[in-house]
C-alpha positions, 0 to 999 in steps of 0.5 A: 383201259381207254375207249375203243378197247376190249377189256379182259380179266383173270382171277388168280390165287397167290401166296404171301410170297407172291407165288402164283398158285392158280390163274383162271381162264381169260374172261370178258371184262364185264364178267363179275369176279364172283361169277368167274369163281362160280364158273371155274371152281377151286378146291381149296385145302381144308384149314387154310386162310383165304384173303379176298376183296369185296368183289368176291362177296358171297364166295365162301368155300367150305372148310376155309377161313375167309378174310374180307373187308367190311363193305360200306353200306349205302348212304352210311359210314363204317365205324372206327372199328370196322375201318381199322379192321379193313386197314389190317386186312388190306395191309396183308392183302396188298401182297396179292396186289403186288402179285397181280402187278407182276402179272400185268407188268410182265404181260403174261396173260395179255398184251396190246399190239397197236398195228396202226401206231407201229405202221405210222412209226415205221413210215416216219423212219423210212421217210427220214432215212430216204431224206437223209440218203438224198442229202448225203448224195446231193451235198457233194454235187453242190460243193463249189469247185472254186478254191477259197483262200482264207486270210488269217485275221481277216475277220478280226476287229480293228485294234485287236491282234489275230492272236487275241482273237483266237484266244477268246474262250467262253467261261464254263457254266456250272449247274448244281442241282439242289440236294434233298435229304430223306428222313426215315419216318418211324413206325407207330408206337403205342402204349396200351393195357392188354392181356392174353385173349381167350384160348391163348397159352403163350404166357411167356410173351407177356414177360417182354415189354415191346411187341410187334403188331401186324394186325388188329381186328374187332373179331377174334376169328379174323385175328385167328386167321392171321395167327394160323397163317403165321404159325404155318410159316414157323412163327409163334404169334400171340393174340392179345385183347386191349381195354377197348376190345380190339384183338392185336396179333403179335408176331414177335416180342422183345426186351428192347425197342431197338430189337423190335425196330430191327424186326419191323425193318425185316418184315416191312415189305410184307407188313408195311403197317406193322407197329410197336405195342408197349405194355403199360 
């Protein structure tokens, strides 16, 4: 928002399918997100996974798994593992941003009515209409009553006939626009040595060569949060751990790369950072 405007804000809760489940009351823009949650508490069902950004630091409902990026310390940098963990969380939480964008785009909770600009545009329209009306009524009165006789060929240059002068045409100008070709950028493919994480029992997933990864985490609890969400949606996700201690959440496994590629294209809108893991 620009200057001389009053900012307002709302908190909302949505599903991965961008369905709005809860919308807070409209508050002043200076009020912190965490404060809105404190003033308008929500009773969450037990066992769900809550994805939230760093603006809700300190908001930890009971019986709920909270997934939140690691905030950068003042004067320090995040480790590579923390950055990768943040990217995985952000790739899933971006769906909430899409839901917020829909609320803003449809102007559901707020709209700006600029009365000054409306009046100025309306005044210009009325003025233009009055000027046009005056011209329409004034032009017939200004026409001369004297009959003008046109002599064919009077304006033709010497040495040219009238028929030649009338047959002059202009060549058409053809404008062509350059075409640009777009190429599909392939998803990331990585080959690693990995094994089932502690507590995983789906040994059949290890029989496949190509695995679609939708999340990578340093902490197994975060990986389990995403696994629980996918399981509730009817998938059979598996958590594996590589030699560097990173927990990969595998959404599905296949025998061929083409099958994995087709599956990624189906979930691209929800998991734009999904990639193919090949077992060494």
